[in-house]
VEXMIDREN-951904 format. One record per atom (N, C-alpha, C, O, CB): x, y, z. Coordinates in steps of 0.05 Angstrom, whole numbers, plus 32768, in hexadecimal, padded with zeros to 4 digits. Atoms other than C-alpha are relative to their C-alpha. Glycine has a CB too. Layout:
<pts>
XYZ/...
</pts>
This chain:
<pts>
80197FF6800C/839884DC8664/800680107FE6/7FF8800E7FD2/7FF180118014/7FF87FEF8017/83BB850D8635/80087FEE7FE9/80027FF47FD2/801680138008/7FF780128015/83DA84D3860E/7FE87FF37FF2/7FE97FEE7FDA/80137FEB800B/8017800D800C/839684B28603/7FF180147FEE/7FE8800D7FD9/7FEC7FF68016/800C7FEB8010/837984F485EA/800F80057FE6/800380087FD1/7FFD801A8010/7FEF7FFC8018/83B384FE85BA/7FFD7FE87FED/7FFC7FEC7FD5/801E80048008/800480188010/83AB84B685A2/7FE580017FF1/7FE47FFB7FD9/80027FE78011/801A7FFE800D/836184C18594/7FFF80157FEA/7FF380117FD5/7FEA80068015/7FFF7FEB8014/836D8502856F/80117FF77FE8/80097FFB7FD1/800C801A800C/7FEF800B8016/83A584E18546/7FF27FEB7FF0/7FF47FEB7FD7/801A7FF5800B/800F8015800E/837A84A58534/7FE9800D7FEF/7FE480047FD9/7FF47FEC8014/80157FF3800F/834184D38520/800B800F7FE7/7FFF800D7FD2/7FF280148012/7FF47FF28016/836F84FD84F4/80097FEC7FEB/80067FF17FD3/80188011800A/7FF780148013/838D84BF84D4/7FE87FF37FF1/7FEA7FEF7FD9/80117FEA800E/8018800B800D/834884A284C7/7FF480137FEC/7FEB800A7FD6/7FEB7FF98015/800A7FEC8013/833184E284A6/801280027FE8/800880057FD1/7FFD801C800E/7FEE7FFF8016/836F84E5847B/7FFD7FE97FED/7FFD7FEC7FD5/801D80028009/800480188010/8364849E8463/7FE580037FF1/7FE47FFD7FD9/80007FE68011/801A7FFC800D/831A84AD8454/800180157FEA/7FF480127FD6/7FEA80068014/7FFF7FEA8012/832B84EE8431/800D7FF87FE5/800480007FD0/80118017800C/7FF380088018/835A84CD83FF/7FF67FE57FF6/80027FDA7FE3/801E7FFE8005/800B80198009/8331848E83F8/7FF280037FE5/7FE380167FE1/7FEC7FF58015/800D7FFE801A/831B848283B0/7FE17FFE8002/7FD77FF18014/800A7FEB7FEC/801E7FFF7FFE/82D1848F83A2/7FF47FE47FFE/7FE07FDF800B/7FF580117FEA/800A801B8002/82C78446838E/80017FF1801A/7FF07FE0801F/800F7FF17FEA/7FFE800D7FE6/82DD843083D3/7FEE800E8015/7FE680018028/801D80008009/80117FF27FED/82B4846683F7/7FE37FF97FFC/7FD47FF98010/8004801E7FFC/801C80058005/8272845383D6/7FF57FE98011/7FDF7FEC801B/7FFC7FF97FE2/800B80157FEE/826A841083FC/7FFC800A801D/7FEB7FFE802B/80117FE87FFF/80047FF67FE4/82718438843D/7FE6800E8003/7FDD80138019/801880138007/801A7FF37FFF/8230845A842B/7FEA7FEE800B/7FD67FF88014/7FF880097FE4/801380137FF3/820C841B8442/80008002801E/7FEC7FFE802B/80067FE37FF7/7FFE7FFD7FE3/822684288488/7FF3801B8008/7FE2801B801A/801D80008009/800B7FE67FFC/821584728487/800380107FE7/801980117FDB/800D800F8019/7FFF7FF3801A/8204849D844B/801580167FFE/801F801C7FE9/7FE5800C7FF9/7FEC7FEB8001/823484D5845F/801C7FF57FFC/802E80047FF4/7FFF8011801A/7FE6800C8004/826F84A5845C/80067FFD7FE2/801E7FFC7FDB/80027FE5800E/7FFC8003801C/8265849D8411/8005801A7FF2/800D801B7FDA/7FE97FF17FF3/7FFD7FE5800C/826784E88404/801D80067FFB/802F7FFF800B/7FF380158011/7FE57FF78006/82A5850583E4/800880168013/7FF78025801C/8003800A7FE3/7FF87FEB7FEE/82CF85318411/7FFD801B7FF3/8000801E7FDA/801E7FFC8008/80057FE5800B/82C0857B8408/801980118005/8027800E8018/7FE7800D800D/7FEA7FEC7FFE/82F285B283FD/7FF580188010/7FE380258006/800B80087FE4/800A7FEA7FF0/82E885E68433/8006801B7FF4/7FF9802F7FFA/800C7FFF801C/7FF97FE6800C/8307861C8408/7FEC80077FE9/7FEB801E7FE1/801C7FFF7FF5/80127FFB8017/82D2861483D1/7FE58008800B/7FDA7FFB801D/7FFE7FE67FEE/801A7FF77FF7/8291863983DA/7FEA7FF07FF3/7FD47FEE7FFD/7FFC801E7FFB/8014800E800F/826C861083A6/7FFE7FE28007/7FF17FD37FFA/800580037FE2/8001801C7FF8/827785CE83CA/80167FEF7FF3/801B7FD87FFB/7FE67FF47FF9/7FE9800C800C/82B285BC839E/7FF97FE47FF5/80057FD07FFC/80177FFE8013/8009801A800A/828E85858377/80157FF27FF0/80127FDA7FEC/7FE780047FF0/7FEC800D8011/82CB8577834C/80197FF9800F/802D7FF38002/800680127FE9/7FE780057FF1/82FD856B8384/800B7FE47FFA/80247FE17FF8/7FFB8003801D/7FF6801B8003/8302851F8379/80037FF87FE3/80097FE17FDE/7FEE7FED800E/7FFD8006801C/83048524832D/801B800B7FF6/802280227FFC/7FE9800B7FF0/7FE67FF7800A/83488527830B/7FFC800F7FE6/7FEA80087FD6/80137FE87FFC/80017FF28019/8353855882D3/7FEC80177FFF/7FEA80247FEA/7FFB7FEE7FEA/80147FEB8001/831D858A82E6/800C801B800A/7FFD802F800D/7FE97FF98011/7FF47FE77FF5/834E85BE8300/800080167FEA/800680107FD3/801D7FFB800A/7FFF7FEA8014/8349860282DE/801C80057FF7/802F80028006/7FF3801A800C/7FE67FF9800A/8382861682B2/800A801A800B/7FFA802D800D/800080017FE1/7FF77FE77FF4/83AE864A82D2/800280177FEB/800880127FD4/801B7FFC800D/7FFF7FE98012/83AB869082B4/801C800A8001/8028800E8016/7FEC8016800A/7FE47FF68000/83EF86A8829D/8002801C800C/7FF0802D8008/800B80007FE3/7FFC7FE67FF3/840A86E382C4/800780157FEB/8015800F7FD8/80167FFD8015/7FFA7FEA8012/840E872682A1/801A800F8009/802380217FFB/7FE980147FFF/7FE77FF37FF7/844B873982CA/80187FF57FF1/80197FDE7FEA/80047FFB801F/7FE88007800E/848E873882A7/80147FF48013/80187FFF8029/800C80177FF0/7FEC800D7FEF/84C2870982C4/801C80087FF7/802280057FDF/7FFD7FE28001/7FE57FF88007/850A872282C6/80137FEE8010/80127FEF8029/8005801E8006/7FED80117FF1/854186F082D8/80158011800E/801E80258003/800D7FEB7FEE/7FEB7FF27FF1/85738706830C/80187FEE8002/80167FD7800A/7FF68008801D/7FE880107FFF/85BB86EE8307/8012800B8016/801880238016/800F80017FE4/7FEF7FF77FEA/85E686F18345/801D7FFC7FF8/80257FE77FED/7FFA7FEF801A/7FE480008006/862F8701833D/80107FFE801A/80088009802E/800980197FF0/7FEF80007FE8/866686F1836F/800C801C8005/8010802B7FF2/80167FEB7FFE/7FF47FE57FFA/8683872E8393/801C80027FF4/802A7FEE7FF2/80018005801E/7FE67FFD800C/86C1874B8373/80167FFC8015/80128001802D/8004801D7FF4/7FE980047FEE/870587388391/800D801A8007/800F802B7FF5/80157FEC7FF4/7FF37FE77FF7/8727876F83B9/801D7FFB8004/802C800E800B/7FF3800A8019/
</pts>
């Protein structure tokens, strides 16, 4: 019984992963089966619904850090 449950959970996770990375052009025909299948996956970390998740190049440019970086050089210990 436990193996069947693990198999069902694994199949569900694999199906979701395939749907999540499915291109939008391939997801649209699934909207004929059920309209929620054509919707783009949402980012749970975004409060605004993350409408730009499936678009490339919309990522914000990172803000440069104001902290100064100092390189550290490690020296071998002196011979005794």
